[in-house]
N, C-alpha and C positions, 0 to 999 in steps of 0.2 A: 435479809431473809436468812434464816438459819435452818439447820437440818431438821429440827423438830417440826418446824412449820411445814416443810416439804413432806415429811412423813404423815403428818395429820391430813394434809390435802389429799394424798393418795389414799389413805385409810378411809376417808369419808367420801371418796370419789368426787371431790371438788376439783376437777381438772379441766377447766373451761378451755384451756389451750389445746386439748387433745382433739384431733380431727378424725373423721371416719374415712377420708380419702387422702392420697398422697398430695403434698403441696404442689400446686401447678408450677411454681417457680423452680422446681428441682430439675426438670428436663433441660432447660436452657443452660444453667451453669455447668451441669455435668457434661453436656455435649461440647461446651466451650473448652473444657479442660482436656478433651480428647483422651480420656483415660483408657488404657488398655483393659481388656477383660481381666478379671482377678485383681485389679488394683484395690488397695485398701482405702476406704473412705471413713474418716473419723467423724463421729457424731457425738459432740458433748451434750450432756443433759438429755440423753436420748429418750428416756422414758420408755413407753411401749408404742412409740409412733409408728403409724402405718408406713411412713416414709422409709423406715428401715427395710421393710420387705420390698418396697419399690426399688430401692438402691440395689438390694441383693438380686432382684429379678433382672437387673442389667448386668449380671455376672460380676459384680464387685463384692469384695469382702468388707463387711460392715464392722467397724470397731467402735463400740459405743461405751460411753462412761455414764453411769447412773448411780446415784447415791443409795437408792432403795432396792435391796436385793429381791423383794417380793415382786417389784415391778419388772425386773429382769425375768423372773420366772413366768410372769404373765405373758411377756413378749415371746419367750421361748415356747410356751404352751400354744400360743396363737400361731406360731410358725409351724407347729405340728412336726417337730423334728427332735431327734435325740440330742442330748447335750451332756457335756462332762464338766465337772467342777474341778478347777485347779486351785486347791486351798493352800498350796505351799506359798508362803510369803504374802506380802500385801502389795497391791490390793487383790481381793479375790477375783478370779477370772472364770467366766462361764463361756464355754465354746460350743458352737453347733457347726454344722456343715458350712454355713454362710456368715456366721456372726462370731465376734469376740466381744463379750461384754465384760467391762471392768466395773466392779462394784466399789465405787469410790466417789467422793465429792470432787468435782471437776477442779477445784482450786488446790487439791492435794496431789495432783499428778505431777 
């Protein structure tokens, strides 16, 4: 799977793996880890998953890596929050109150 394939899938909204609810398996692993509030949780290939908002609602800081910058913008828009773009250096970073998104292919981190 290459970057162009991923971009095309997002552009045509062919994202069968995207769910409308948080994944039911999230609650158990996060509780087992006994994370303190404000812990950072890394989500590779994050897309615009509803899971991101669920993790943030548990008072954790979400750190996501996503190849497609427009997908990051959609996720931020859904979160209904202000964000800032840190375009110095690579990869690009977009920050909100609860999220740090890195616009980068996961295998380049």
